[in-house]
N, C-alpha and C positions, 0 to 999 in steps of 0.2 A: 533253488530251481534255477534251472539254465536258462528257460524260455521267459523269464518274468518280464523282461523289457518289452514283451509283444502283447501284454495284458493293457486293454484300454481303460485306465483308471481316470476317474473324473474328480475334481475337487468340489467340495460344497462348503458350504458356510458351518456346518456340523463337523466335517471330516472328509472321508474319500469314499466314493462309490466303486465297489468291486465287482464286475461281473463275474457271475460264475455259472458251470455246468455242472448240474447235481447228477451224481449216479449213486441212488439208493440201493439197497440191498446187496452191496459188494460185501467181499470175504472180511475187510478190513478197513478201517478208516484212514484216509491218506490222500495227499496230493496227489493226481493222476497225471499231471502234465498242464500244458496248454492247448486249448482247443479254439483255433482262430485267434480271437483277441479276448476270451474269456479263460479263467482259471478252473480247471476240471477236478472236482472234488468227489471222492469216492467215500460212501459212507456205509455201515453196516446197518444203520437205521432202515426202518421201512417206510416208504412214501406215504403215510397215513397219519391224518390228524397234525401234521407239523412236526413228526420226529424227526424225519430227515434234514429239515431246515434247522431244527435246533441243533442237531448233531454237527451240522456243516459249521454252524456259527460258532460252535466250541472247538472244533478244528481250525478254523480261521484265527479265532482269539488265541489259541494257544501258539500257533505259528507266528503271531505279529506280536507275541508277549503284551497282550491286552488283556483286560478284564472281559470276561464273556459277556458281561452285560453292554460293552462297548461294541459288539457286532448285532447288527440288528436287520432283519429282512427289509429291504427299500422297495422293491417290486418283484413281481412275479411269484408270489408264495406258493402257487398250484403249478406252476411251470417247471420244466427241468431247467430252463435257463432263467437265471433270476438275478437280482442285484443284491449285495450287501452293503449296508452303512457301516463303516469303520470309523467310530467318532474319536475325534481328537487327534487324527493322524493325517498327515499329507501325502498326496500320491507318491511323491519321491520317497518318503519313510516307508509305505507299504511294499514299493518296488525293491527297495532295499532289503527289508526284512523277508520277502518272499525269496529273492535271490540267495539269500543267507540259509533259507531252511530247506531241508531235504526232501 
């Protein structure tokens, strides 16, 4: 991903907080780029009962090469703009892995 350096990642004791703009109901699951200082993620999952959030967590986990259980919702579960916690990774590692992903 070309614009990974623009994402506003934050370090915590548990790992890295990743701001995300979620686009549910898309034709396919993918990273759709960077929107402002957030990673934009499109998912085919509907925005109901946490399905889109779970799908986005899996997309992020796969791209960062971590267990799906390592990516959890940190804030904004019902908002299109939310934060995910990536446990066990530093912001530098997350940025590098995002930059290497397609």
